[in-house]
Structure formats: structure tokens, C-alpha cells
C-alpha positions, 0 to 999 in steps of 0.5 A: 500500500502506498503511503500518503505523506504531507508532501504528496497531499500538498502537491495534490492540493496545489494541483487541484487549486490550479485546476480550479483557477486559483493561485495557492498564494500571492507571489511576486512575479517578474516584470512582464514586457510592456503590452503583455496581458496579465491574467489575475487569478484569485488566491486562497486564504488559509481556510481555502488552503485547508479545504484543498488540503483536506480534499487532496488527502481524501482523494489520495487515501481513496486511491490507496484504498482502491489500489 
């Protein structure tokens, strides 16, 4: 049986977050060339991150039980 660790849960949570159109947290990005369209995505607060972590953990545990 595969072990579900915190790193795997975090990685899955961030993937789910991105798939849903959110940024995990606010991060500063390099300056873009003038005229570049900027795509602003909402970022998660602590409560939102905890929800994604719980969802990811649930998915991974289910996958371990099924496989």
C-alpha cells in the first residue's frame, strides 16, 4: 500500500487549486514586457488552503484504498 505523506497531499492540493483557477498564494512575479496581458487569478486564504488540503488527502487515501 502506498503511503500518503504531507508532501504528496500538498502537491495534490496545489494541483487541484490550479485546476480550479486559483493561485495557492500571492507571489511576486517578474516584470512582464510592456503590452503583455496579465491574467489575475484569485488566491486562497488559509481556510481555502485547508479545504484543498483536506480534499487532496481524501482523494489520495481513496486511491490507496482502491489500489
